[in-house]
N, CA, C and O of each residue as an XYZ file, in Angstrom:
852
protein
N      84.723     58.319    100.026
C      83.491     58.191     99.238
C      82.325     58.738    100.043
O      82.098     58.310    101.174
N      81.590     59.674     99.476
C      80.447     60.227    100.181
C      79.286     59.262    100.112
O      79.235     58.375     99.260
N      78.353     59.456    101.030
C      77.176     58.596    101.021
C      76.456     58.701     99.682
O      75.969     57.692     99.171
N      76.376     59.919     99.088
C      75.668     60.075     97.819
C      76.346     59.292     96.709
O      75.679     58.803     95.798
N      77.655     59.169     96.776
C      78.387     58.450     95.740
C      78.502     56.963     96.040
O      78.968     56.202     95.193
N      78.085     56.532     97.230
C      78.220     55.150     97.630
C      76.940     54.372     97.432
O      76.307     54.446     96.379
N      76.560     53.612     98.475
C      75.397     52.739     98.361
C      74.131     53.518     98.040
O      73.330     53.086     97.211
N      73.945     54.667     98.692
C      72.731     55.444     98.451
C      72.654     55.890     97.000
O      71.617     55.738     96.354
N      73.751     56.441     96.485
C      73.746     56.885     95.100
C      73.477     55.754     94.131
O      72.740     55.919     93.159
N      74.073     54.607     94.396
C      73.873     53.448     93.524
C      72.419     53.006     93.529
O      71.858     52.695     92.479
N      71.809     52.976     94.703
C      70.432     52.510     94.809
C      69.457     53.521     94.228
O      68.466     53.137     93.608
N      69.725     54.812     94.419
C      68.845     55.823     93.846
C      68.962     55.847     92.330
O      67.965     56.038     91.634
N      70.166     55.656     91.814
C      70.366     55.615     90.365
C      69.651     54.422     89.748
O      69.151     54.492     88.625
N      69.611     53.315     90.506
C      68.969     52.101     90.003
C      67.457     52.227     89.948
O      66.794     51.434     89.281
N      66.897     53.225     90.648
C      65.456     53.438     90.647
C      65.083     54.176     89.361
O      65.379     55.361     89.206
N      64.437     53.471     88.454
C      64.137     54.041     87.135
C      62.935     54.970     87.151
O      62.552     55.479     86.098
N      62.334     55.206     88.293
C      61.130     56.013     88.365
C      61.375     57.499     88.414
O      60.449     58.250     88.722
N      62.578     57.965     88.125
C      62.875     59.383     88.190
C      63.387     59.774     89.556
O      63.489     58.927     90.443
N      63.717     61.062     89.746
C      64.249     61.520     91.027
C      63.272     61.215     92.162
O      62.078     61.481     92.028
N      63.757     60.662     93.275
C      62.857     60.297     94.363
C      62.400     61.512     95.151
O      63.113     62.512     95.223
N      61.232     61.431     95.733
C      60.777     62.459     96.659
C      61.689     62.462     97.879
O      62.417     61.503     98.135
N      61.632     63.562     98.624
C      62.500     63.688     99.799
C      62.227     62.581    100.801
O      63.160     62.038    101.392
N      60.943     62.232    101.002
C      60.635     61.191    101.985
C      61.111     59.823    101.498
O      61.549     58.995    102.296
N      61.024     59.589    100.191
C      61.507     58.318     99.649
C      63.022     58.224     99.785
O      63.561     57.167    100.115
N      63.698     59.326     99.532
C      65.156     59.343     99.687
C      65.542     59.065    101.137
O      66.480     58.313    101.403
N      64.817     59.672    102.069
C      65.115     59.440    103.488
C      64.931     57.976    103.845
O      65.708     57.419    104.620
N      63.908     57.355    103.284
C      63.687     55.933    103.565
C      64.852     55.083    103.052
O      65.289     54.151    103.728
N      65.350     55.405    101.864
C      66.487     54.646    101.339
C      67.720     54.887    102.207
O      68.478     53.956    102.480
N      67.923     56.126    102.639
C      69.047     56.424    103.533
C      68.959     55.585    104.804
O      69.958     55.032    105.264
N      67.758     55.496    105.366
C      67.574     54.721    106.600
C      67.810     53.239    106.351
O      68.379     52.546    107.194
N      67.375     52.757    105.200
C      67.598     51.347    104.878
C      69.082     51.048    104.678
O      69.558     49.988    105.085
N      69.809     51.961    104.062
C      71.251     51.765    103.882
C      71.952     51.727    105.235
O      72.774     50.844    105.483
N      71.635     52.680    106.113
C      72.268     52.702    107.436
C      71.921     51.443    108.225
O      72.781     50.855    108.880
N      70.659     51.035    108.158
C      70.240     49.828    108.875
C      70.936     48.598    108.318
O      71.336     47.711    109.072
N      71.082     48.543    107.001
C      71.739     47.387    106.385
C      73.213     47.327    106.762
O      73.740     46.241    107.003
N      73.881     48.462    106.818
C      75.292     48.471    107.231
C      75.439     47.882    108.628
O      76.308     47.044    108.869
N      74.585     48.325    109.545
C      74.671     47.827    110.921
C      74.296     46.355    110.993
O      74.946     45.579    111.694
N      73.249     45.967    110.271
C      72.787     44.582    110.331
C      73.797     43.626    109.709
O      74.017     42.532    110.228
N      74.406     44.029    108.610
C      75.426     43.188    107.975
C      76.604     42.988    108.920
O      77.152     41.890    109.013
N      76.989     44.043    109.617
C      78.105     43.934    110.560
C      77.779     42.985    111.705
O      78.623     42.187    112.113
N      76.560     43.070    112.225
C      76.193     42.298    113.411
C      75.712     40.888    113.084
O      76.037     39.939    113.797
N      74.940     40.749    112.008
C      74.274     39.481    111.697
C      74.982     38.735    110.571
O      75.107     37.511    110.617
N      75.446     39.470    109.561
C      76.071     38.847    108.405
C      75.225     38.993    107.160
O      74.188     39.657    107.180
N      75.663     38.376    106.076
C      75.017     38.563    104.783
C      73.694     37.811    104.662
O      72.977     37.988    103.677
N      73.363     36.989    105.627
C      72.078     36.290    105.597
C      70.973     37.085    106.280
O      69.854     36.586    106.405
N      71.254     38.303    106.725
C      70.231     39.117    107.375
C      69.041     39.284    106.426
O      69.223     39.449    105.220
N      67.838     39.242    106.969
C      66.632     39.276    106.142
C      66.195     40.702    105.838
O      66.570     41.648    106.530
N      65.395     40.832    104.788
C      64.817     42.132    104.455
C      63.935     42.630    105.588
O      63.923     43.825    105.881
N      63.190     41.724    106.234
C      62.330     42.124    107.349
C      63.153     42.712    108.489
O      62.743     43.698    109.101
N      64.305     42.120    108.781
C      65.141     42.626    109.866
C      65.717     43.997    109.518
O      65.774     44.881    110.372
N      66.140     44.173    108.282
C      66.664     45.476    107.869
C      65.564     46.530    107.938
O      65.788     47.633    108.437
N      64.374     46.194    107.438
C      63.258     47.137    107.482
C      62.902     47.487    108.921
O      62.628     48.647    109.229
N      62.905     46.492    109.802
C      62.597     46.745    111.217
C      63.600     47.718    111.816
O      63.219     48.657    112.514
N      64.873     47.497    111.547
C      65.909     48.391    112.082
C      65.780     49.799    111.508
O      66.072     50.783    112.187
N      65.345     49.888    110.261
C      65.199     51.195    109.618
C      63.920     51.905    110.031
O      63.763     53.098    109.774
N      63.007     51.186    110.666
C      61.746     51.780    111.080
C      60.773     51.984    109.940
O      59.952     52.901    109.972
N      60.863     51.121    108.919
C      59.926     51.191    107.799
C      59.277     49.822    107.617
O      59.772     48.816    108.126
N      58.178     49.797    106.894
C      57.508     48.542    106.625
C      58.178     47.783    105.491
O      58.942     48.350    104.710
N      57.876     46.489    105.414
C      58.479     45.677    104.359
C      57.978     46.121    102.978
O      58.683     45.971    101.980
N      56.760     46.667    102.929
C      56.258     47.190    101.661
C      57.092     48.355    101.164
O      57.387     48.456     99.973
N      57.471     49.236    102.082
C      58.338     50.364    101.724
C      59.687     49.860    101.236
O      60.247     50.390    100.277
N      60.207     48.834    101.902
C      61.492     48.248    101.493
C      61.449     47.882    100.017
O      62.330     48.276     99.253
N      60.434     47.134     99.613
C      60.398     46.644     98.232
C      59.884     47.679     97.234
O      60.071     47.515     96.028
N      59.241     48.737     97.714
C      58.896     49.829     96.798
C      60.134     50.633     96.412
O      60.244     51.119     95.287
N      61.058     50.766     97.350
C      62.233     51.600     97.115
C      63.432     50.819     96.587
O      64.318     51.404     95.964
N      63.474     49.510     96.825
C      64.650     48.712     96.471
C      64.251     47.532     95.602
O      63.170     46.964     95.762
N      65.129     47.171     94.685
C      64.829     46.054     93.792
C      64.788     44.733     94.538
O      63.953     43.877     94.245
N      65.685     44.562     95.503
C      65.764     43.301     96.230
C      66.670     43.471     97.439
O      67.414     44.447     97.543
N      66.599     42.523     98.338
C      67.522     42.480     99.479
C      68.955     42.352     98.972
O      69.867     42.999     99.488
N      69.141     41.520     97.967
C      70.480     41.288     97.434
C      71.081     42.567     96.854
O      72.274     42.825     97.018
N      70.256     43.367     96.178
C      70.761     44.621     95.608
C      71.223     45.568     96.708
O      72.254     46.227     96.572
N      70.464     45.634     97.793
C      70.850     46.487     98.920
C      72.152     46.007     99.542
O      73.060     46.804     99.781
N      72.246     44.708     99.806
C      73.452     44.186    100.444
C      74.672     44.366     99.545
O      75.754     44.703    100.026
N      74.504     44.143     98.253
C      75.628     44.314     97.333
C      76.112     45.761     97.344
O      77.317     46.014     97.356
N      75.174     46.712     97.340
C      75.556     48.123     97.362
C      76.264     48.481     98.661
O      77.259     49.206     98.652
N      75.754     47.975     99.774
C      76.349     48.280    101.077
C      77.739     47.662    101.196
O      78.674     48.320    101.653
N      77.879     46.412    100.790
C      79.184     45.755    100.877
C      80.204     46.438     99.972
O      81.364     46.596    100.354
N      79.783     46.843     98.781
C      80.685     47.583     97.899
C      81.105     48.902     98.536
O      82.258     49.317     98.421
N      80.167     49.553     99.205
C      80.481     50.822     99.858
C      81.498     50.625    100.983
O      82.490     51.350    101.059
N      81.251     49.650    101.852
C      82.138     49.435    102.997
C      83.526     48.997    102.530
O      84.535     49.514    103.011
N      83.579     48.060    101.609
C      84.877     47.628    101.084
C      85.564     48.754    100.313
O      86.791     48.846    100.294
N      84.763     49.606     99.679
C      85.327     50.763     98.991
C      85.986     51.734     99.951
O      86.975     52.379     99.603
N      85.447     51.842    101.155
C      86.072     52.692    102.168
C      87.437     52.134    102.559
O      88.388     52.890    102.759
N      87.532     50.806    102.666
C      88.828     50.184    102.957
C      89.807     50.426    101.812
O      90.984     50.703    102.041
N      89.315     50.319    100.583
C      90.179     50.588     99.432
C      90.652     52.037     99.431
O      91.783     52.328     99.042
N      89.782     52.942     99.867
C      90.175     54.343     99.959
C      91.328     54.547    100.921
O      92.223     55.352    100.664
N      91.309     53.815    102.038
C      92.434     53.877    102.976
C      93.712     53.409    102.282
O      94.772     54.015    102.438
N      93.598     52.326    101.516
C      94.764     51.807    100.809
C      95.319     52.785     99.791
O      96.534     52.943     99.680
N      94.434     53.446     99.043
C      94.897     54.418     98.045
C      95.606     55.589     98.718
O      96.649     56.049     98.252
N      95.025     56.064     99.820
C      95.668     57.174    100.534
C      96.987     56.731    101.153
O      97.942     57.506    101.208
N      97.040     55.491    101.616
C      98.273     54.986    102.225
C      99.422     54.980    101.224
O     100.573     55.206    101.597
N      99.117     54.725     99.964
C     100.174     54.714     98.949
C     100.807     56.090     98.752
O     101.901     56.195     98.196
N     100.131     57.140     99.202
C     100.697     58.485     99.115
C     101.690     58.762    100.235
O     102.433     59.742    100.181
N     101.707     57.902    101.251
C     102.644     58.069    102.363
C     104.044     57.682    101.876
O     104.216     56.590    101.335
N     105.035     58.539    102.052
C     106.380     58.199    101.567
C     107.058     57.085    102.351
O     108.060     56.533    101.895
N     106.531     56.747    103.518
C     107.121     55.688    104.345
C     106.473     54.358    103.977
O     105.300     54.164    104.297
N     107.172     53.428    103.319
C     106.552     52.182    102.847
C     105.988     51.314    103.966
O     104.915     50.732    103.809
N     106.697     51.214    105.099
C     106.165     50.377    106.172
C     104.940     51.013    106.799
O     103.946     50.330    107.051
N     104.997     52.305    107.054
C     103.857     52.976    107.674
C     102.631     52.901    106.780
O     101.514     52.743    107.273
N     102.825     53.013    105.473
C     101.683     52.940    104.561
C     101.048     51.556    104.602
O      99.823     51.435    104.602
N     101.874     50.509    104.638
C     101.326     49.160    104.747
C     100.613     48.978    106.080
O      99.515     48.425    106.129
N     101.227     49.437    107.149
C     100.642     49.276    108.479
C      99.309     50.013    108.593
O      98.377     49.518    109.228
N      99.216     51.182    107.987
C      97.968     51.952    108.013
C      96.835     51.170    107.368
O      95.745     51.058    107.928
N      97.104     50.628    106.179
C      96.068     49.841    105.508
C      95.761     48.571    106.279
O      94.594     48.221    106.455
N      96.797     47.874    106.743
C      96.588     46.609    107.449
C      95.705     46.804    108.670
O      94.831     45.980    108.938
N      95.921     47.884    109.416
C      95.114     48.144    110.608
C      93.663     48.425    110.241
O      92.751     47.935    110.906
N      93.440     49.213    109.184
C      92.072     49.531    108.770
C      91.344     48.287    108.275
O      90.177     48.075    108.602
N      92.029     47.471    107.492
C      91.412     46.263    106.948
C      91.138     45.245    108.050
O      90.080     44.616    108.071
N      92.091     45.083    108.965
C      91.891     44.139    110.064
C      90.754     44.593    110.966
O      89.965     43.768    111.427
N      90.658     45.891    111.225
C      89.551     46.401    112.038
C      88.216     46.112    111.362
O      87.267     45.672    112.011
N      88.146     46.361    110.064
C      86.907     46.118    109.328
C      86.494     44.660    109.438
O      85.328     44.370    109.704
N      87.417     43.747    109.241
C      87.111     42.322    109.355
C      86.696     41.960    110.772
O      85.773     41.171    110.970
N      87.374     42.534    111.754
C      87.074     42.199    113.142
C      85.696     42.692    113.559
O      85.028     42.055    114.373
N      85.268     43.825    113.007
C      84.038     44.462    113.469
C      82.828     44.152    112.604
O      81.717     44.540    112.966
N      82.992     43.471    111.481
C      81.861     43.200    110.594
C      81.803     41.736    110.192
O      82.640     41.248    109.432
N      80.804     41.050    110.716
C      80.580     39.653    110.348
C      80.342     39.530    108.845
O      80.855     38.613    108.203
N      79.570     40.447    108.293
C      79.243     40.383    106.877
C      80.444     40.576    105.973
O      80.541     39.947    104.920
N      81.363     41.447    106.380
C      82.569     41.643    105.575
C      83.422     40.388    105.599
O      83.978     39.997    104.573
N      83.533     39.756    106.748
C      84.298     38.499    106.808
C      83.699     37.472    105.860
O      84.430     36.762    105.169
N      82.372     37.389    105.825
C      81.715     36.433    104.932
C      81.900     36.828    103.469
O      82.148     35.976    102.615
N      81.779     38.118    103.187
C      81.854     38.584    101.801
C      83.232     38.352    101.203
O      83.343     37.854    100.082
N      84.286     38.706    101.934
C      85.629     38.518    101.376
C      86.013     37.045    101.353
O      86.958     36.653    100.669
N      85.271     36.226    102.108
C      85.502     34.790    102.078
C      84.763     34.084    100.963
O      84.866     32.865    100.828
N      84.011     34.839    100.153
C      83.361     34.256     98.986
C      81.885     33.992     99.140
O      81.299     33.268     98.335
N      81.253     34.578    100.185
C      79.845     34.287    100.428
C      78.909     35.043     99.498
O      77.717     34.738     99.466
N      79.401     36.011     98.745
C      78.550     36.812     97.868
C      78.911     36.570     96.408
O      79.908     35.916     96.102
N      78.096     37.099     95.522
C      78.263     36.821     94.100
C      79.251     37.739     93.410
O      80.109     38.354     94.044
N      79.107     37.816     92.091
C      80.073     38.529     91.256
C      79.973     40.042     91.385
O      80.828     40.759     90.865
N      78.952     40.540     92.065
C      78.798     41.982     92.220
C      79.904     42.633     93.020
O      80.030     43.857     93.015
N      80.712     41.834     93.710
C      81.832     42.369     94.484
C      83.168     42.157     93.782
O      84.211     42.513     94.330
N      83.157     41.587     92.591
C      84.413     41.239     91.919
C      85.327     42.447     91.742
O      86.532     42.349     91.973
N      84.768     43.581     91.337
C      85.601     44.747     91.039
C      86.297     45.268     92.288
O      87.497     45.542     92.260
N      85.558     45.407     93.379
C      86.168     45.962     94.588
C      87.134     44.967     95.217
O      88.163     45.371     95.758
N      86.826     43.684     95.158
C      87.762     42.696     95.692
C      89.047     42.675     94.862
O      90.140     42.520     95.407
N      88.911     42.829     93.557
C      90.095     42.914     92.707
C      90.927     44.152     93.017
O      92.157     44.104     92.997
N      90.250     45.260     93.303
C      90.987     46.476     93.662
C      91.743     46.286     94.970
O      92.891     46.713     95.093
N      91.106     45.648     95.946
C      91.784     45.399     97.221
C      92.995     44.493     97.029
O      94.041     44.715     97.638
N      92.857     43.482     96.189
C      94.016     42.636     95.884
C      95.166     43.471     95.320
O      96.313     43.340     95.748
N      94.841     44.324     94.362
C      95.866     45.145     93.742
C      96.541     46.088     94.724
O      97.752     46.298     94.656
N      95.762     46.657     95.638
C      96.330     47.561     96.637
C      97.263     46.817     97.580
O      98.350     47.299     97.898
N      96.835     45.643     98.024
C      97.691     44.854     98.912
C      98.990     44.496     98.206
O     100.067     44.593     98.794
N      98.891     44.083     96.951
C     100.099     43.737     96.201
C     101.053     44.926     96.121
O     102.253     44.776     96.353
N     100.530     46.096     95.797
C     101.389     47.274     95.672
C     102.012     47.652     97.012
O     103.196     47.982     97.073
N     101.227     47.606     98.081
C     101.750     47.973     99.398
C     102.824     47.000     99.859
O     103.846     47.405    100.413
N     102.585     45.707     99.626
C     103.556     44.692    100.042
C     104.837     44.808     99.225
O     105.930     44.840     99.789
N     104.713     44.870     97.918
C     105.903     44.908     97.064
C     106.702     46.187     97.283
O     107.928     46.185     97.181
N     106.010     47.271     97.582
C     106.702     48.532     97.885
C     107.516     48.402     99.171
O     108.662     48.845     99.232
N     106.923     47.794    100.196
C     107.638     47.611    101.461
C     108.810     46.647    101.297
O     109.872     46.843    101.887
N     108.609     45.609    100.494
C     109.707     44.668    100.259
C     110.846     45.324     99.490
O     112.016     45.094     99.794
N     110.512     46.133     98.505
C     111.546     46.811     97.718
C     112.367     47.763     98.584
O     113.546     47.999     98.321
N     111.722     48.310     99.627
C     112.423     49.219    100.535
C     113.209     48.467    101.603
O     113.935     49.078    102.387
N     113.065     47.133    101.634
C     113.803     46.329    102.598
C     113.235     46.330    103.999
O     113.918     45.939    104.945
N     111.965     46.776    104.150
C     111.378     46.840    105.494
C     110.402     45.691    105.761
O     109.936     45.525    106.888
N     110.090     44.900    104.732
C     109.229     43.727    104.909
C     109.988     42.497    104.428
O     110.718     42.557    103.438
N     109.815     41.393    105.125
C     110.535     40.174    104.764
C     110.294     39.826    103.302
O     109.172     39.923    102.804
N     111.358     39.421    102.623
C     111.309     39.226    101.177
C     110.800     37.850    100.773
O     110.481     37.635     99.603
N     110.717     36.908    101.719
C     110.299     35.547    101.373
C     108.790     35.381    101.426
O     108.283     34.262    101.350
N     108.079     36.473    101.553
C     106.625     36.462    101.656
C     106.020     36.852    100.317
O     106.499     37.788     99.678
N     104.981     36.157     99.881
C     104.224     36.578     98.700
C     103.103     37.515     99.142
O     102.578     37.378    100.247
N     102.738     38.458     98.289
C     101.658     39.363     98.674
C     100.373     38.592     98.936
O      99.541     39.016     99.738
N     100.207     37.438     98.247
C      98.992     36.644     98.440
C      98.882     36.078     99.856
O      97.789     35.714    100.289
N      99.995     36.000    100.576
C      99.942     35.532    101.961
C      99.257     36.545    102.875
O      98.635     36.171    103.868
N      99.373     37.809    102.540
C      98.958     38.867    103.462
C      97.457     38.859    103.751
O      97.088     39.023    104.914
N      96.558     38.679    102.760
C      95.139     38.616    103.104
C      94.817     37.515    104.112
O      93.944     37.695    104.962
N      95.505     36.386    104.030
C      95.266     35.302    104.984
C      95.795     35.661    106.368
O      95.169     35.342    107.378
N      96.940     36.319    106.414
C      97.490     36.728    107.705
C      96.584     37.755    108.377
O      96.360     37.689    109.586
N      96.064     38.699    107.603
C      95.168     39.695    108.182
C      93.827     39.079    108.562
O      93.186     39.520    109.516
N      93.399     38.055    107.812
C      92.170     37.351    108.180
C      92.321     36.648    109.517
O      91.367     36.569    110.291
N      93.513     36.138    109.793
C      93.749     35.407    111.039
C      93.721     36.317    112.257
O      93.595     35.841    113.386
N      93.835     37.611    112.039
C      93.819     38.563    113.152
C      92.450     38.592    113.832
O      92.361     38.740    115.050
N      91.384     38.450    113.037
C      90.017     38.504    113.572
C      89.597     37.112    114.012
O      89.087     36.327    113.213
N      89.810     36.814    115.271
C      89.502     35.494    115.810
C      88.099     35.461    116.401
O      87.419     36.486    116.464
N      87.672     34.280    116.832
C      86.431     34.172    117.571
C      86.561     34.784    118.960
O      87.658     35.123    119.403
N      85.435     34.918    119.634
C      85.448     35.543    120.955
C      85.892     34.589    122.050
O      86.328     35.030    123.113
N      85.789     33.290    121.806
C      86.123     32.327    122.854
C      86.932     31.171    122.284
O      86.722     30.754    121.145
N      87.848     30.664    123.081
C      88.575     29.444    122.762
C      89.181     28.882    124.039
O      89.683     29.631    124.877
N      89.132     27.556    124.186
C      89.704     26.875    125.353
C      89.243     27.495    126.674
O      90.025     27.640    127.614
N      87.964     27.856    126.726
C      87.359     28.459    127.917
C      87.979     29.804    128.284
O      87.954     30.221    129.442
N      88.530     30.464    127.286
C      89.058     31.813    127.457
C      88.199     32.768    126.636
O      87.735     32.417    125.552
N      87.992     33.958    127.148
C      87.203     34.972    126.449
C      88.122     36.114    126.022
O      88.870     36.659    126.834
N      88.058     36.467    124.753
C      88.911     37.532    124.223
C      88.488     38.882    124.773
O      87.304     39.129    125.001
N      89.462     39.749    124.982
C      89.169     41.123    125.351
C      88.772     41.934    124.133
O      88.877     41.462    123.001
N      88.321     43.147    124.365
C      87.861     43.986    123.271
C      88.944     44.380    122.292
O      88.647     44.748    121.155
N      90.202     44.309    122.715
C      91.315     44.696    121.842
C      92.079     43.485    121.307
O      93.215     43.622    120.852
N      91.466     42.303    121.357
C      92.212     41.107    120.964
C      92.719     41.193    119.532
O      93.856     40.815    119.252
N      91.882     41.688    118.624
C      92.328     41.762    117.227
C      93.526     42.693    117.090
O      94.391     42.451    116.248
N      93.599     43.754    117.896
C      94.732     44.670    117.828
C      96.001     44.012    118.360
O      97.090     44.230    117.830
N      95.855     43.210    119.403
C      96.998     42.457    119.920
C      97.503     41.473    118.862
O      98.704     41.359    118.619
N      96.559     40.768    118.241
C      96.934     39.812    117.195
C      97.631     40.512    116.031
O      98.620     40.018    115.490
N      97.094     41.671    115.660
C      97.668     42.407    114.533
C      99.103     42.823    114.824
O      99.962     42.751    113.946
N      99.362     43.253    116.039
C     100.723     43.666    116.371
C     101.698     42.505    116.213
O     102.809     42.690    115.716
N     101.293     41.315    116.633
C     102.163     40.144    116.490
C     102.382     39.827    115.011
O     103.503     39.531    114.598
N     101.319     39.889    114.218
C     101.436     39.622    112.780
C     102.357     40.640    112.116
O     103.229     40.269    111.331
N     102.169     41.914    112.427
C     103.008     42.946    111.815
C     104.473     42.768    112.192
O     105.362     42.925    111.355
N     104.715     42.442    113.449
C     106.103     42.207    113.858
C     106.710     41.039    113.082
O     107.895     41.056    112.751
N     105.891     40.025    112.793
C     106.380     38.875    112.039
C     106.636     39.171    110.575
O     107.392     38.458    109.915
N     106.007     40.223    110.063
C     106.180     40.587    108.655
C     107.411     41.458    108.414
O     107.883     41.571    107.282
N     107.916     42.056    109.451
C     109.028     42.990    109.275
C     110.325     42.256    108.959
O     110.563     41.140    109.420
N     111.143     42.910    108.169
C     112.484     42.386    107.895
C     113.400     42.768    109.066
O     113.201     43.812    109.687
N     114.403     41.931    109.372
C     114.751     40.681    108.686
C     113.910     39.519    109.185
O     113.395     39.549    110.303
N     113.774     38.493    108.350
C     113.021     37.300    108.734
C     113.872     36.415    109.632
O     115.093     36.350    109.485
N     113.209     35.732    110.568
C     113.937     34.826    111.461
C     114.194     33.474    110.807
O     115.036     32.706    111.271
N     113.460     33.182    109.719
C     113.617     31.919    109.011
C     112.721     31.922    107.793
O     111.815     32.752    107.706
N     112.944     31.019    106.842
C     112.149     31.010    105.614
C     110.709     30.563    105.858
O     110.428     29.783    106.769
N     109.807     31.075    105.024
C     108.404     30.662    105.072
C     108.270     29.341    104.320
O     108.707     29.257    103.172
N     107.680     28.304    104.924
C     107.565     27.015    104.239
C     106.430     26.993    103.222
O     105.532     27.833    103.262
N     106.480     26.026    102.311
C     105.367     25.786    101.401
C     105.242     26.824    100.302
O     106.148     27.620    100.055
N     104.068     26.789     99.640
C     103.789     27.669     98.515
C     102.762     28.722     98.907
O     101.921     28.467     99.770
N     102.811     29.905     98.291
C     101.827     30.945     98.598
C     100.451     30.585     98.052
O     100.339     29.700     97.204
N      99.397     31.258     98.525
C      98.042     30.995     98.037
C      97.923     31.271     96.540
O      98.629     32.117     95.991
N      97.020     30.542     95.897
C      96.774     30.717     94.465
C      95.371     31.251     94.250
O      94.516     31.122     95.126
N      95.127     31.847     93.099
C      93.803     32.360     92.765
C      92.820     31.213     92.596
O      93.197     30.120     92.172
N      91.548     31.468     92.931
C      90.493     30.466     92.735
C      90.325     30.179     91.250
O      89.486     29.362     90.870
């Protein structure tokens, strides 16, 4: 997805005042980039003032160009999650079912590990504006999992609904029991999770799979 077709395009289209001037467009571009970074570092509670500060524009410019902080964050989160969905769609073109699942799993786990806001958003911290992209991600995970299971390369006693929780567990906190995680901790965790997903299974999975809210 290009920047023009992503958050920037959505925000410019939402501006009913006609085509923006070049300087106005640049300001929106800067606000989108600043919001992406701020959401990753701070989370979805980041303020409009903080985004404007990072973008190098005044708060007046922020509200002249954008309907609201929420509209900006929704567009940015849809864009970032859409990039993850793009990885999933391309992965389905890979003829190797396990490699295609692993490709998506690594991209999704990295995104969760590196963005506080994405962890909050997929955990339900945002409103219905993300419903479509979250539904698409669910569908992609289901297809990737069921494809790998049909090929006999992923354990068959697993429900696809288990996988989002397993990938969520890969992104841990930075500290526990007076230990500090290294920069590659999420990658180490992911390798263990992926090894546990491969067929054959060492034993049955207990309990019931996750259900929809």
